[in-house]
C-alpha positions, 0 to 999 in steps of 0.5 A: 500500500505504501509503495502504491501510495508513493508511486502515485504521489510522485506521478502526480507531482511529475504531472503537476510539475509538467503541467505547471511548467508548461503553463508558466512557460507559455500562457499562464502568466498573461492569463493570470495578469488578465484575470486578477485585474478582472477579479479585482475589478468584479469584487471591488468595483474598482480599477486595477493595474498590473505591470507584470506577472512572473511564475516559476515551477521549480520552486513553485513561485509567483511574483506580482509586479507593480500591482495597484488598485484605485479608488472609484474616483480613480485615486490610488487605494493600494499598491505593491512594487513586488508582491512574491510567494513561494509555495511548498507543494510537498508540505501542502500535500503532506499537511493537506494545507496551503504550505507557503515557504516565503511570502514577501511584500516590497513597498506596499502602499495602502490609502485608508480613508474615512469618509463623510458618512463615518465608513472607511474606503475599505468597508466597500471593497468586498461584498461582505462575504463572511466565512468563519472557516479557518482556511488551513495555511502555513507560511514558513517565512512572511515578510513586509518591507518598506511598507507604508500606510497613509490614514486619511480622516479629513482633515487629519492625515497620517503616514506610517512609514517604513512598515517592516514585519517579520513573521516565521512559522505562521499557521492555522493549525491547531495549537501552532505557533509562530513568531512576529517581529514588527517594526514601524514608524509614523511620519509625525513622530514615534515607532513600534516594536513588537516581538513575540509568539503567537498562535491563532487556533486557539489564540494565544500570544507571549512577547514584548512590545515597545512603543517610543516617542509616539506623539499622543495627539497624533495617535488619539487623533487617529484612533479615537472617534471625531466626537471625542476630545483629542486635545492631547500633546506629548510623547508616549513611551510603553514597553512590557512583556506580556501574555495573552490568550483566549480558550474556551470563551475565556480571555486571559492577559497578563503583563509583566513589568509593564511601563507606560511613559508620557513625556511633555504630557498636555491635555488642553480644553477651553477651560482647563489644562492638565499637563506633566513633563513626565508621567510613568506608570509601571505595574504587574497586570492580569485581566481574565474575562469569561462569560458575565465576569471579568477580573482586573488585578494590578500588582506592584502598580507604581505611578509617578508624576513630575512637575504635574500641573492642573489648571481650570479656568472657569469662573473659579479658577482651579490650579493644581501643582506638584513637582512629584506625585507617586502612587503604589498600590495592589488592587483587584476589580472583579464583576460577576453577575451584576456585582462589583467588587474592588479590593486594595491590599495596600495603597500609598500616595505621596507627593512633594510641594503640592499646590492647589488653589481654587480662585473666586469667592472661597479663594482656596489654596492648599500647599504641602511640602510632603502629602502622603495617604495610606490605605490598608485592606480597603474593600468596595462592593456594589449589588444592584443599587447598593454600594458598600466600602470599608477600609481597615486603616486610612491615614493621611500625613503631611508636612509643612502644610499650609491651606488658605481659605477665604481670608484665612491661612491655615499652617502647620508643620505636620498633621496627621489623620488616621481613622478606620471607615466604613460607608454604605450607600442605598437609594435613599440612605447613606451610612458612614461610620469611622472608628478610633480616629485620630488627629494630631498636629504640631505648630498649627497656626491660623493667619489672616491673608497677607499677614505674617503674624498668626492669629492662632498657633497651637504647639500640640493638637490631638483628638483621639478615640473619634467614633463617628456614625452619620446614620445614628448621628453620633459623635464620640471622642475620647479626649481633646488635647491641646497644648501651648497655644497662642490666640490673637483676636481683636475688634476692629475700628468698626467694632467688628470681630476680626474672625467675623469676616475671615470665613465669609465669602464676599457677595454670598448670595443666598438660595432661598429655596434650598436654604428653606428646604434645608431648614425644614430637614433640620427641624425634622431631624434628630439632634446629634448626640455628641460626647467627649470624655475629656477635654484638656487646654493647657498653657494656652495664651490669648491676646485681645485688642480692642481697636475701637478706642483711639489708644487700642486696649490689650488684654493678654490671658497667659497661661490658660488651663481649661479642663472639662470632663464628661462632655455631653450635649444631652439636655440637663447633664451637668459637667465639671469645668475648671479654668485658670488664667493669668490676666496681663502679666499680674492678674489671674482668674479661676472659674471652678464648678459645673456647667450645662450646655442644654439648656446653657447655665453655670454655677462658678466659683469665681476668684480674680486677683491683681488685675491691672486696670491701667490697660483699660485707660482707653475705655475710661477716656470715653467718660473722663479725661483721666489717665490711670497710673495704677490699680488692681482689681481682685474679687472673690465670690460665686456666679450663677447664669443661665439662659432659658428659652426665649427669656433673658439672661438670668445672672446672679453674682455675689462677691467681695470686690476690691481695687487697691493702689488705685491712681488717676491723673488729670490729663490736662494738668497732669496731676493726681485726680482721684486715688485710693490705697484700697477700696473694698465693696463688701457683700456686693450682690448683682442680680441682673434680671431684677437690675438690682445692685446691692452692697453693704459697706464700701470701705476706702483706705487713703482716698484722695481727690482733687476737688475744685469749685470753679468761678461758676460754682460748678465742680471740676469734675464737670470738666473730667467727666465727659457728657454726650450732649446729643439727645438720646433717641433710645426709649426710657428704660427702667432704672436699676435699683442700687443700694450701699448701706454705708461708705466709710473713709479712712485717712483720706486727703484732698486738694480743695479749691474754691475759686467762686469766692472773690478771694480764691481759696485752696487747701490740702486736706488730710487726715479725713475720716468719716463717710456716708450712709444710706445711699440708694436709688430710692427717690426720697432717699437722703444721704448723710455726710459726715467728714473730718480732717485738716488742711496743710496738717494745721487747719481743721477741716469739717464737712457735715450735712445731708444730700437728697440727690433725687429731690434736689436738696441740700444742707451742707456746711464746710468749715476751714479754721486758721488756714495759713494764707501764704500757702494759697499765695498763688491763688491770690496772685491769680485773683489780685496780682498779690502774693500773700506775705502773712495772715490766717483765714477761716472760711465757713460755707454754708449751702442749703437748697430746698425745692430749688430755693438756694440760701447761702452764706459765705463768711471769710475771716482773715487775721493779720493780713499782710500782701507780698510783692505785686505780680504782674497779671492782666487778669487780676481784678482791677482793685487798690487792694492795699488800700482796701486791706488797710481800710478793712483791718480792725484794731486787731488787725482782722478782716471780716467779710460776709456774703450772703446769696439767695436765689432760685436754681431754676432761674434761668438768669441766676449765676451764684458765682457772678452774685457772690463775685459783684458782692465782694467787688462792691463791697471792696470798691465802696470801702476804696471809694470811701476810705475816710468813712471807712476809717471813721467807722472803725474809730466808731466816729461818724464825722467826716474826717476827709476835709479840714475847714478854715476860716476866710483869709487865714490858716488857723485850726479850730477845735473842731478841726483839731478833733477830727485830725486827732482821730485821723492821726491815730488811724494813720498810726495803726495803718502804717501802709496808708499815705495822707495827701494834703492839698492846700486850698484858698477861694478868691470870693471868701478869702481875698476880701479878708486879705484886702487891707493886708494887701493895701498896707503892703503897697504903702510899704512898697512906696515907702521902700521906693522913697528910701531908695531915692534918698540913699542914692544906689542903695536898694532896700526891699519892702519886706525890710521896711518898718513903716511907721503910723505917720509914713502909712497916713501920709503915703495912704493919703497921697496915693488915694488923692492920686488915684481919685483926685476928683474925691480928695485933695490937701488943704492949704496947710497940706492936710489930706481932706475929703471933697464934698464928704463932710463927717466922713474919716479921710483915712477909712474912705481911702483905704476902702476906695483903694482896696476896691482898685486892688485886684486879687493876687493869685500868689497871695491866695496860693500862699494861704492855701500852702499855710493851711496845708502846712498847718494841717501837716505840722498838727499830725506830725509835730503834735500827734506823732504821725510818721512824716513818710505818711504825710505829703503836702500837695501843690496848693490850688486856688478856687478848685471845683467844690459841691458847696462853699465850705473853705476846706482843704482837700484830703486823700488816702493812698496805700504804700 
């Protein structure tokens, strides 16, 4: 049988060889050329061209040269320069399959075009004949060299060239294996290298694939549908060892050390960009697929990104940047019977210097030098509409983390979050549970944007044992611990809390509908249950600054230690609480008690010590022009408060309150205003709801006050304390009730001044003891006042009386005794321009007001007052004070002035200061204006000693004038500062008639002197030196009369003078009368009379009564001065030396 079969095969082969040889040699090439062209045209409907067909018999081979197929429009579709096939006849017969030893294509070119209807130009190339039968074929060597594929998808065009393919031992036989080597390059850049072993029946493949420098944008443009975005750029590199198989309807794929690299990767859309210069992914992959199920597993998966950047340019501009990001994980994804499962054994993400920013209203910005995220034993599965996810442990670890949000910046060098988590999602329910969570951070800081100084700085922060259950709405923490924190806060100049706007988005728009819906949901939901076993804040520090003040107020609390145990937000649960804090370096506060958060209430023991008041100075400046120099506040008591629903705060405070070493200073004069060594308010009880304030005793030890009564009778407190002149628009409120049973003052002192007096008064009051009682807000209350002390350690001072502040009634008496006046000399300079050399003053002031009617007395008693030097002061009153002092002193050197005042306080014209001033000035002015009357009154005399009268023509003092001068002399000797000016006077109408005869006598004497001078020749004799005899007087008188009046007189024959027609009259008497009439008044003679009168007065005072000559001055005499009557009086006037 074997021989016959062999023989038959040999015969067949010989016949075939012979036939083929004949065919090839003669007609087959031409026939095939024609048939191939015809067949192509019939099957494709396209024209084909073939330059030449060559056949060889041994070996059996065929070569087609320059074969080409055109498109329907005549363009080139495909071509090959040389197609060579060598058939192994013997192997074909042996295998009962087509056996090809060599199949080679040289320069094949294919134009692949996507048409406008979405089909390709090859879709209609054949008549859709399908034959699922695998044609038996084997190819020992298959090669494609210098191939070219042109891809067109308008407007995209790509050329793949060269394409070199080598396949060895290809076979469609069962379990057949062949080797493949493929190399190709894209004209736009990139190469593919594929080496491996394949089988097609069944399908399997193993080998290695490598892609180099493939332009990602070009690749995706070619393979993705036109509707999908392809805005990619970058270069792709990929290489892997793989193994794939498909048997029994099960597909499996495995890749070992698969590595994908993207270089200069960039994906850009209109609104966002993703880019990285380097992306690598290394992993071992295993994929299995069977009917209705598949599994994807990745082991040793590592992803690394370098300089990754994501930016989104919408309204909220988002940017993510990191120089490096790595992800390592092992995970499995499986699907079976509509159920998904995802499992991660361990996953770790690590980034360096990551940055995230979201612009817009939130201004979100995140930075971290390092950020690590680890997940262990993570599982997720879904069945129908249920999702379940869990992680045994998830941990986020960051270094140098910084978060910016809205107007804040959060920063910490290290923060760690760790927890176990489980979530469950259904159509209508979400369940989230965390167990044993932990949060820890160090040097956690909160900043205001663009500020370098932190608002909050917590050295150590830890939350431990955090259990969270969303479904049950519960949150439980084992502990909240924080250590060594510093907090800063302040009120802005507009009165806003600095944290108020930190977390508020600008121009936030309210969405009414969602908000209303949210409120509806919240109102129906069950309250959250929150428990914290232990809260401890240790070594905290807080600084608060009130910048609403002109000079900001700073309050520092440090250290702060706070403890709260068994916190629970259930209604009525009491929790122990303890707070200890230092205040402004020296002070401290301690709160110990318990509190309830729902409803909010507390019962606390409050203890404060040595709280400095000086930092709170700006608050005082709102109501007073004072500086707080020193002072410490302390309290010891109990505080209870509660906030009932829809009711005002209920607060009760019972305590002893003390303020020690308190000093305030006047800002204008920079002098102490109010101070004390200690102030204690005992049994102080505050009931806020009742608006009641009650204290038993106020004890002030060594208090001091600067008290000044101004010229307008107002107290200097009105200058110190600031009142709001603007009318209040707030409705009247219920007045609070206050009561202080007793005020006790021990060793008090005061600088007191009363400038409302015409002689300003000031005194230092010391050793003041006493107080007041029965102080309350009762409208009928009367405060009793009793104080005793001394001024300048010498003069006793006492104040007694009562005050009814609400009725406006006062009855007060203030007494000062024996005040040394030189000590108040500056005030006298201010008032009158004089210092005080000597003197003591006692003052008694009594003011009584009943129903608005004031009755006041001001009694001033000055002993031995002596004025000092005069000081130039243009503001001083214009009064001859030296004169007034001299005139007001009695014989014992005492001055007494009484100024009573009455009036109604509600009279708009009433001005008590003006009344007192006017009364005193008028009294002094009257004394100065009538000094002699004032002096006479001191001598108990009503005589007018301001003038001294004389008889006409003489300067002789009579008894009445001597009596007046005697009184005046005594008063002058007692007041050495007084100067008496004497101005002698004469009056022509009264004095001259009495002086005529003496004047005529002097004329006669002059005539006699002239006679003597003629008789003696050159010798001159004055009239004053002539002794006139009676005979000479009569002789010369007669001669002068006859000379002047010749018609009235003559001499007789015998020389005797006689009158003409005037018988019986005495010649000499008529002559004297007639001649006196002819004499005119002689001014010098009258002035001399006036001078003699002034001299007479001066001589009597000085020579006979011992008045010092220095006190007496004779002034220039005067004739006919202006006078009110016809008295002949010499003018006297007084002034002070």
